[in-house]
C-alpha positions in Angstrom: 0.0 0.0 0.0 1.3 3.5 -0.9 0.7 6.9 0.6 -1.7 7.6 -2.3 -3.9 4.6 -1.7 -7.6 5.6 -1.4 -10.3 3.3 -0.3 -13.4 3.7 -2.5 -16.8 2.0 -3.0 -16.8 0.4 0.4 -20.1 0.3 2.2 -20.7 -0.4 5.9 -22.2 -3.8 6.8 -23.3 -1.9 9.9 -23.0 1.8 10.4 -22.9 2.9 14.0 -24.8 6.0 15.1 -22.8 6.4 18.3 -20.3 9.3 18.5 -16.5 8.6 19.0 -16.4 11.4 21.6 -19.0 9.6 23.7 -17.4 6.1 23.7 -15.7 4.9 26.9 -12.0 5.8 26.9 -9.6 2.9 27.3 -5.8 2.7 27.9 -5.0 3.3 24.2 -5.7 6.5 22.4 -7.0 4.8 19.3 -9.3 2.3 21.0 -12.6 3.0 22.7 -15.4 0.8 24.0 -19.0 1.1 22.8 -21.5 0.2 25.6 -24.2 -0.1 23.0 -22.8 -3.0 21.1 -20.3 -4.1 23.7 -17.3 -4.0 21.3 -14.0 -2.2 21.1 -13.9 0.4 18.3 -10.5 1.1 16.6 -9.8 4.6 15.3 -7.9 4.4 12.0 -5.6 7.2 11.1 -4.8 6.1 7.6 -6.0 3.6 4.9 -3.4 1.0 6.0 -4.8 0.9 9.6 -8.4 0.9 8.2 -7.8 -2.1 5.9 -5.8 -4.0 8.6 -8.6 -3.5 11.2 -11.3 -4.5 8.7 -9.5 -7.7 7.9 -9.4 -8.4 11.7 -13.2 -8.0 11.8 -13.0 -5.0 14.1 -15.4 -2.1 14.4 -13.6 0.9 13.1 -13.8 4.7 13.3 -12.1 7.0 10.8 -12.3 10.7 9.9 -13.7 11.6 6.5 -14.4 15.2 5.5 -14.1 16.4 9.1 -16.7 13.8 10.3 -15.9 10.7 12.2 -17.6 7.7 10.7 -18.0 4.5 12.7 -19.1 1.0 11.9 -18.3 -2.5 10.6 -17.3 -3.5 7.1 -17.6 -7.0 5.6 -13.9 -8.0 5.4 -14.5 -10.3 2.4 -15.5 -7.3 0.3 -12.5 -5.2 1.1 -9.3 -5.9 -0.7 
């Protein structure tokens, strides 16, 4: 993966309506806990982190156009 890699045409299998700022803070800056779904949510700072966490079946959060999106992607559909 290069610095110019852009993830396109991916759709959430589940899009979370929770807000990153409202999730329970854990010991790591990039991981928070969602009390609604009882899962850890991993903040992804770049496309490499996003793809890696998707392949690990993790709920993810990432910033797009100054908005933090959160949810779950189907790892089989992300290459």
